[in-house]
C-alpha positions in Angstrom: -13.1 15.4 -73.3 -16.5 15.8 -71.4 -16.8 16.6 -67.9 -20.0 16.5 -65.8 -20.6 18.3 -62.5 -23.3 16.7 -61.0 -25.9 17.6 -58.1 -24.1 20.9 -57.1 -25.7 23.8 -55.7 -25.0 26.2 -58.4 -24.6 30.1 -57.9 -24.5 31.4 -61.5 -23.1 34.8 -60.6 -26.1 36.7 -61.9 -27.6 37.3 -58.4 -30.3 34.5 -59.0 -31.5 32.1 -56.3 -29.1 29.1 -56.5 -30.3 25.9 -58.3 -29.2 22.2 -57.7 -28.3 21.4 -61.4 -25.8 19.5 -63.6 -23.0 21.5 -65.6 -21.9 19.6 -68.7 -18.5 20.7 -70.0 -16.9 19.7 -73.4 -13.4 21.2 -74.0 -13.0 24.4 -72.5 -16.6 25.4 -72.2 -20.1 24.7 -70.6 -22.2 23.4 -73.3 -25.4 22.5 -71.2 -27.1 23.2 -67.8 -29.8 20.8 -66.7 -30.2 17.0 -65.6 -27.9 14.5 -67.4 -28.5 11.1 -65.6 -27.9 7.7 -67.3 -25.4 9.2 -70.0 -21.7 8.4 -70.4 -19.2 11.0 -69.7 -15.4 11.1 -69.7 -15.3 12.5 -66.3 -17.9 12.7 -63.5 -17.5 15.1 -60.6 -20.1 14.2 -57.7 -20.8 17.7 -56.2 -23.6 16.3 -54.0 -23.6 18.7 -50.8 -21.4 20.9 -52.4 -21.6 24.5 -53.8 -20.5 25.5 -57.4 -19.3 29.1 -58.1 -18.0 30.8 -61.1 -14.2 31.0 -60.9 -13.3 33.9 -58.9 -11.7 37.0 -60.5 -8.7 39.4 -59.2 -8.8 42.5 -61.1 -6.0 43.9 -58.7 -3.2 41.2 -58.9 0.6 42.1 -58.5 1.6 38.6 -59.4 3.4 40.2 -62.6 5.1 43.0 -60.2 6.7 40.2 -58.0 7.4 38.1 -61.1 5.7 35.2 -59.4 3.8 34.3 -62.8 7.3 33.2 -63.8 8.7 31.8 -60.4 5.5 30.3 -59.2 3.8 29.5 -62.4 1.0 27.5 -61.1 -0.3 30.5 -59.0 -1.0 28.1 -56.4 -2.3 30.5 -53.7 -5.0 31.8 -56.4 -6.1 28.2 -57.1 -6.4 27.2 -53.6 -8.9 30.1 -53.1 -11.0 29.5 -56.2 -9.6 32.1 -58.4 -9.3 31.4 -62.0 -8.4 34.7 -63.5 -6.3 37.7 -62.6 -5.5 41.0 -64.1 -2.0 42.5 -63.7 -0.5 45.6 -65.0 -1.8 47.6 -61.9 -0.3 50.5 -60.0 1.2 52.2 -63.2 3.5 49.3 -63.7 3.3 46.3 -66.4 5.4 43.8 -68.0 4.9 45.2 -71.4 5.2 47.4 -73.4 8.8 48.1 -72.4 11.7 49.5 -74.3 14.4 47.1 -72.7 14.1 47.1 -68.9 11.6 46.8 -66.0 12.7 49.6 -63.9 9.0 50.4 -63.1 8.6 47.1 -61.2 11.6 47.3 -59.0 10.0 48.6 -55.9 8.1 45.2 -55.9 10.5 42.3 -57.6 13.9 41.9 -59.0 14.1 42.1 -62.8 17.5 40.7 -62.8 16.0 37.1 -62.1 14.3 36.8 -65.4 15.6 36.8 -69.0 13.6 39.9 -70.5 13.1 38.8 -74.2 10.1 40.9 -75.1 9.1 44.4 -75.8 5.3 44.3 -76.8 2.1 43.0 -75.3 2.0 40.3 -78.2 5.6 39.3 -77.6 5.0 39.0 -73.8 1.7 37.0 -74.4 3.6 34.6 -76.8 6.1 33.8 -73.8 3.4 33.0 -71.5 1.5 30.9 -73.8 4.6 28.9 -74.2 5.6 28.8 -70.5 2.1 28.2 -69.3 0.4 29.7 -66.0 -2.2 28.3 -63.6 -4.8 31.1 -63.9 -5.9 33.1 -66.9 -4.1 36.1 -67.1 -4.8 39.6 -68.6 -3.0 42.9 -68.1 -3.4 46.7 -68.0 -0.8 49.1 -69.4 1.3 50.8 -66.8 1.3 54.4 -67.4 4.8 54.9 -65.5 6.2 51.8 -67.5 5.5 53.5 -70.9 6.3 57.0 -69.8 9.6 55.7 -68.7 10.2 54.0 -71.8 10.2 57.2 -73.5 12.1 59.8 -71.2 13.7 57.3 -68.9 13.9 58.3 -65.1 13.5 61.9 -65.7 10.4 63.8 -63.8 9.3 66.3 -66.4 6.4 67.1 -68.8 6.4 65.4 -72.1 7.0 67.4 -75.2 4.4 67.3 -78.1 6.4 64.5 -79.9 6.8 62.4 -76.8 3.0 62.7 -76.0 2.3 61.3 -79.4 4.7 58.3 -79.0 2.9 57.7 -75.5 -0.5 57.7 -77.2 0.7 55.4 -80.1 2.2 52.9 -77.7 -0.8 52.8 -75.5 -3.0 52.4 -78.8 -1.1 49.7 -80.0 -1.2 47.9 -76.8 -4.9 48.1 -76.6 -5.0 46.5 -80.2 -2.9 43.7 -78.8 -5.0 42.9 -75.9 -4.4 45.3 -73.1 -7.5 46.0 -71.0 -6.7 49.6 -70.3 -4.2 51.8 -68.5 -3.2 52.0 -64.7 -2.0 55.0 -62.9 0.1 54.8 -59.5 -1.0 58.4 -58.9 0.8 58.1 -55.4 4.1 56.8 -56.7 7.2 59.2 -57.5 6.8 59.3 -61.4 3.2 59.5 -61.4 2.8 62.4 -59.0 4.7 64.6 -61.5 2.3 63.9 -64.4 0.2 67.1 -65.5 -3.3 66.7 -65.0 -4.0 67.6 -68.7 -1.8 64.9 -69.9 -3.6 62.2 -67.7 -6.9 63.6 -69.1 -5.9 63.1 -72.8 -4.7 59.6 -71.8 -8.2 59.1 -70.1 -9.9 60.3 -73.1 -7.9 58.0 -75.4 -8.7 55.0 -73.1 -12.4 55.9 -73.3 -12.5 56.1 -76.9 -11.1 52.5 -76.9 -13.7 51.4 -74.5 -11.1 50.3 -72.0 -10.4 50.7 -68.3 -8.5 53.4 -66.4 -7.5 52.3 -63.1 -5.7 54.5 -60.6 -4.5 54.8 -57.1 -5.6 57.7 -54.9 -3.3 60.8 -55.3 -3.3 61.3 -51.6 -4.7 58.7 -49.0 -4.4 61.3 -46.3 -4.6 65.1 -46.0 -6.2 66.0 -49.6 -8.3 62.8 -50.1 -11.7 64.3 -50.6 -10.2 66.8 -53.2 -8.6 63.7 -54.9 -11.8 61.9 -55.3 -13.5 65.0 -56.7 -10.5 65.1 -59.1 -11.1 61.5 -60.1 -14.9 62.1 -60.6 -14.3 65.1 -62.8 -11.9 63.1 -64.8 -14.5 60.4 -65.2 -17.1 62.9 -66.1 -14.9 65.1 -68.6 -13.6 62.2 -70.6 -16.4 59.6 -70.0 -13.7 56.9 -69.2 -14.6 53.7 -67.2 -12.5 54.1 -64.0 -11.5 51.8 -61.3 -10.1 53.0 -57.9 -7.6 50.5 -56.6 -7.3 49.5 -53.0 -9.8 52.1 -51.7 -9.6 50.8 -48.0 -10.5 53.6 -45.2 -7.3 54.6 -43.3 -7.7 55.0 -39.5 -6.1 58.3 -39.6 -8.7 59.7 -42.1 -12.0 57.8 -41.4 -14.3 60.6 -41.7 -12.5 61.7 -44.9 -12.8 58.3 -46.6 -16.4 58.0 -45.6 -17.0 61.6 -47.3 -15.2 60.3 -50.4 -17.1 57.0 -50.5 -20.7 58.9 -50.4 -19.4 61.2 -53.1 -18.6 58.3 -55.5 -22.1 56.8 -54.8 -23.8 60.1 -55.4 -22.1 60.5 -58.6 -23.1 56.9 -60.1 -25.5 58.4 -62.5 -22.7 60.9 -63.9 -19.8 58.7 -64.0 -18.7 55.1 -64.2 -16.5 54.8 -61.4 -15.9 51.6 -59.1 -13.4 50.7 -56.6 -11.7 47.6 -55.1 -11.0 46.7 -51.5 -9.4 43.8 -49.6 -10.8 42.5 -46.4 -7.4 42.7 -44.5 -6.6 45.5 -41.9 -3.1 45.6 -43.0 -1.9 47.2 -46.1 0.9 46.1 -48.3 2.9 49.1 -49.3 6.6 49.8 -51.1 8.8 50.8 -48.1 9.6 54.3 -49.7 6.2 55.4 -49.2 7.1 55.9 -45.6 9.3 58.6 -46.5 8.2 62.3 -46.6 7.1 63.6 -49.9 9.9 66.1 -50.2 12.4 63.0 -50.2 10.5 61.2 -52.6 11.0 63.8 -55.5 14.0 62.7 -57.9 13.6 58.8 -58.2 15.4 55.9 -56.4 19.0 56.7 -56.7 18.4 60.4 -55.3 16.3 59.1 -52.6 18.9 56.6 -51.7 21.5 59.4 -51.5 19.3 61.5 -49.3 18.9 58.3 -46.9 22.7 58.0 -46.5 22.8 61.8 -45.6 22.9 62.1 -41.9 21.8 65.6 -42.2 18.2 64.5 -43.2 17.6 62.1 -40.2 16.1 64.4 -37.9 13.6 65.4 -40.5 13.1 61.8 -41.4 12.4 60.6 -38.0 10.1 63.7 -37.3 8.0 62.5 -40.4 7.9 58.8 -38.9 6.0 60.1 -36.0 3.0 60.3 -38.5 2.8 56.4 -38.2 2.5 53.8 -35.6 5.7 51.9 -36.1 4.5 49.0 -33.8 2.0 48.1 -36.5 4.8 47.3 -39.2 5.2 43.6 -40.5 8.3 43.2 -42.8 6.9 41.7 -46.1 9.1 41.1 -49.2 12.5 41.6 -49.3 15.5 41.1 -51.5 17.0 37.4 -51.2 19.9 38.4 -48.9 17.1 39.8 -46.5 14.5 37.1 -46.7 15.1 36.1 -43.2 13.3 39.3 -42.1 10.3 38.7 -44.0 7.3 38.3 -41.7 8.9 39.7 -38.8 7.7 42.8 -36.9 9.7 45.9 -37.1 9.5 45.9 -33.4 11.2 42.6 -33.0 13.9 43.4 -35.6 14.5 46.5 -33.7 15.0 44.7 -30.3 17.5 42.3 -31.9 19.2 45.3 -33.6 19.3 47.5 -30.2 17.8 50.5 -32.4 14.9 52.5 -31.8 11.9 51.8 -34.3 12.4 54.8 -36.4 16.2 54.0 -36.5 15.3 50.5 -37.6 13.0 51.6 -40.3 15.6 53.8 -41.6 18.2 51.2 -41.5 15.7 48.7 -43.2 15.2 51.1 -46.1 18.9 51.4 -46.4 19.9 47.8 -46.4 17.1 46.9 -48.9 17.9 49.7 -51.3 14.3 50.9 -50.9 13.4 47.5 -52.7 11.0 46.0 -50.1 7.3 45.8 -49.2 6.0 46.6 -45.7 2.5 45.4 -44.3 1.1 48.4 -42.4 -1.9 47.8 -39.9 -3.9 51.1 -40.6 -7.3 50.2 -41.8 -10.3 51.4 -40.1 -11.8 47.6 -39.8 -15.5 49.0 -38.8 -15.6 51.2 -41.7 -14.1 48.7 -44.1 -17.4 46.6 -43.6 -19.3 49.7 -44.9 -17.0 50.0 -48.0 -17.4 46.3 -48.5 -21.2 46.6 -48.7 -21.2 49.5 -51.1 -22.8 48.6 -54.6 -19.6 50.3 -56.0 -17.3 47.7 -54.7 -15.3 44.8 -56.2 -13.3 42.5 -54.0 -9.7 42.4 -55.1 -6.5 41.5 -53.3 -3.9 43.9 -54.1 -1.5 40.9 -53.7 0.2 38.2 -55.4 0.4 34.6 -55.2 3.6 33.4 -53.7 4.9 29.8 -53.2 4.4 28.0 -49.8 8.1 28.9 -48.9 7.2 32.7 -49.0 7.0 33.7 -45.1 5.9 37.4 -45.9 2.6 36.2 -47.3 0.6 37.4 -44.4 -2.3 37.2 -46.7 -2.0 33.6 -47.2 -5.3 32.7 -46.0 -6.5 34.5 -49.0 -8.7 37.6 -49.7 -11.2 35.3 -51.6 -11.6 32.9 -49.1 -11.9 35.4 -46.4 -14.7 37.1 -48.4 -16.6 34.1 -49.0 -16.7 33.1 -45.2 -17.6 36.9 -44.3 -20.4 36.9 -47.3 -22.3 33.6 -45.9 -22.7 35.5 -42.8 -24.4 38.4 -43.7 -28.1 38.8 -43.1 -28.8 42.0 -45.0 -27.1 41.1 -48.4 -27.5 37.3 -49.3 -24.6 35.3 -50.8 -26.2 35.1 -54.1 -25.6 38.8 -54.4 -22.5 39.2 -52.8 -20.8 36.6 -55.0 -21.1 39.0 -58.0 -18.4 41.0 -56.4 -15.9 38.6 -57.2 -17.3 37.1 -60.4 -19.7 38.8 -62.7 -19.1 42.4 -61.5 -15.4 42.4 -62.1 -16.0 40.2 -65.4 -18.4 43.1 -66.6 -16.3 45.9 -65.6 -13.3 44.5 -67.4 -15.2 43.2 -70.4 -14.0 39.7 -69.8 -15.5 37.8 -72.4 -17.5 34.7 -71.6 -16.4 34.6 -68.0 -17.6 35.5 -64.7 -21.1 33.7 -65.0 -22.0 29.9 -65.1 -23.8 30.0 -68.5 -23.9 27.8 -71.5 -21.2 28.6 -74.0 -19.2 30.3 -71.4 -15.6 29.1 -70.3 -15.7 26.3 -67.7 -13.9 28.2 -64.9 -15.5 26.7 -61.9 -14.9 26.7 -58.0 -16.5 23.9 -56.0 -16.5 24.3 -52.5 -17.3 21.6 -49.6 -17.8 22.7 -45.9 -16.8 26.1 -46.8 -13.3 24.9 -48.1 -12.1 25.0 -51.8 -12.4 21.5 -53.0 -12.1 21.5 -56.8 -11.3 24.2 -59.3 -11.7 23.9 -63.0 -9.7 26.3 -65.1 -10.8 26.4 -68.9 -12.5 23.0 -68.3 -9.6 21.3 -66.8 -9.3 20.2 -63.1 -6.5 22.3 -61.4 -7.4 21.4 -57.9 -9.0 18.0 -56.8 -9.9 17.0 -53.4 -7.8 20.2 -52.3 -4.8 19.2 -53.9 -3.0 20.7 -56.9 -3.1 18.6 -60.1 0.3 20.2 -61.0 -0.9 21.2 -64.4 -1.1 25.0 -65.5 -4.2 25.4 -67.6 -4.6 29.2 -67.6 -4.5 31.2 -70.7 -3.7 34.9 -71.8 -7.1 36.5 -72.1 
């Protein structure tokens, strides 16, 4: 099938001045750019007075963690923002490779809701190909997921034999198409991993020319030292690193600015980028509000401590580090969905409890399987982070169906970024657009995506009056006149 997109103002993702040209598509590829008047095509899209961008790429998606790539396979919220490709497997947790369970994602989604009939990356890819999804999907390997498949919930060093198994599983997954390894360095299981082990896996990742994506180990007191550790890891192993969701917190603004400057100063000696969202609220697994001493030992031990009244006083003292009035309840288990989208303050008023008592009660009744939106981002400094040459824009969120009340990101990180970028005077839109198209494609080695070029995949986003009007995924129309075509055209990449 041939499709012609005619008379659009095309931003090709290379940072060049946009041109008013036609785009000729055959099947899933762009085959020609130019002017094609007077010829017959199967489909003509008149893009007069419209802007055409490459399809946007989200390298920090958690649609796999929340299992919405199964429950909301159209990935509607992504399509309606112009996003055509997502990378999952972030935060140290992935859907594959697994030994039999998905405990590593239980802080986000409920694995009991799906039939887990795969183990390897290849097997998962085959299932997604049969099911079909609305956007192109690729994945990292979750460090914690693989480690748990070897030693279960134990928090200890690996033996030499276990280390060899870890490396073998990761290497096999690289061969099957994984884009790299992710480390949720701030989560329970990953905090216990020895640095030398991480360094060895980073070196293995570098030798395969893959990505090593990581959270900050500590977002508060030891932030600058943590950044230095990441820089040294990148230098020592020559690995291509991505720091996920690197947004400056209000309580540590000066340290975040120091950390950003350190990253920018070390550009010549290390390959490190970071991704940010434009929102001032940060989605967090609810257990991260607990003191670090209580997080040791895994979910079951944490829940035991939560139900021991002797710890209440120490927990409530720790809660004083947070402004609990700035909490919105996010995703919750099905029995608690009625709470999603409510503020903690309103829940406390209805429960006749104090805010600390309410947060502790919420932790108990959701079994620590819930997400909180915490408004703790320094919005003024965030703009400085967005402008950094090291920045890629990403969501750190998932596509939920329209029924999901908890989705306070519903406006969309990518739409929000486009509207912000068009107002910038110091950096033109043609340069800013690279942060959601060609830069993530180049960073993650996404072949023939992220640009509008001949012989590249026809992943395209057409905007009218600064609204997403039409989206093509692999040459097929997924959104037309702002309405889903109810067809899933994404592939496993």
